[in-house]
C-alpha positions as CSV (number, residue, x, y, z in Angstrom):
1,X,-72.6,27.2,88.8
2,X,-73.2,27.6,92.6
3,X,-70.7,24.6,93.4
4,X,-67.0,25.1,93.5
5,X,-63.8,22.5,93.1
6,X,-61.6,23.1,96.6
7,X,-58.5,21.2,97.9
8,X,-57.9,20.5,101.0
9,X,-54.6,19.7,103.0
10,X,-53.7,18.2,106.5
11,X,-52.7,20.6,108.9
12,X,-51.0,18.1,111.3
13,X,-48.5,17.0,109.3
14,X,-46.0,19.9,108.2
15,X,-46.0,20.2,112.4
16,X,-44.5,16.8,112.6
17,X,-42.0,17.2,109.2
18,X,-44.0,14.9,107.1
19,X,-45.8,15.3,103.7
20,X,-49.4,16.9,103.9
21,X,-51.9,14.6,102.0
22,X,-54.1,16.9,100.2
23,X,-57.8,16.1,98.5
24,X,-60.2,17.8,96.1
25,X,-64.0,18.6,97.1
26,X,-66.4,20.6,96.9
27,X,-68.6,23.2,98.6
28,X,-72.0,25.0,97.6
29,X,-70.9,28.9,97.5
30,X,-74.5,30.5,98.3
31,X,-75.0,28.3,101.8
32,X,-71.1,27.8,102.7
33,X,-69.6,30.7,103.1
34,X,-66.8,30.1,105.4
35,X,-63.6,27.6,104.6
36,X,-64.2,23.6,104.4
37,X,-63.1,21.3,107.1
38,X,-62.8,17.4,107.2
39,X,-61.5,14.4,108.5
40,X,-59.7,12.9,106.3
41,X,-56.8,9.8,106.4
42,X,-53.4,11.0,106.1
43,X,-51.3,8.3,104.1
44,X,-47.8,9.6,106.0
45,X,-49.3,10.1,109.5
46,X,-51.3,6.5,108.9
47,X,-54.6,8.2,110.8
48,X,-57.2,10.4,110.2
49,X,-56.3,13.9,110.6
50,X,-58.2,17.4,110.2
51,X,-57.8,18.8,106.6
52,X,-58.2,22.7,106.0
53,X,-59.5,24.4,102.5
54,X,-56.5,25.9,101.1
55,X,-55.9,28.9,98.5
56,X,-55.5,27.4,94.8
């Protein structure tokens, strides 16, 4: 199976002392070896922030 499920976490929330939001997404291991980065909504900050892949 080339697709892998990964967890992405907010990068800005911990700096501001708030709870980070987490999302689950998939990536293709064959074509994307680097970590996943996406702009997603963080409810505790009430804005879109950069979310980066974490170790699961």
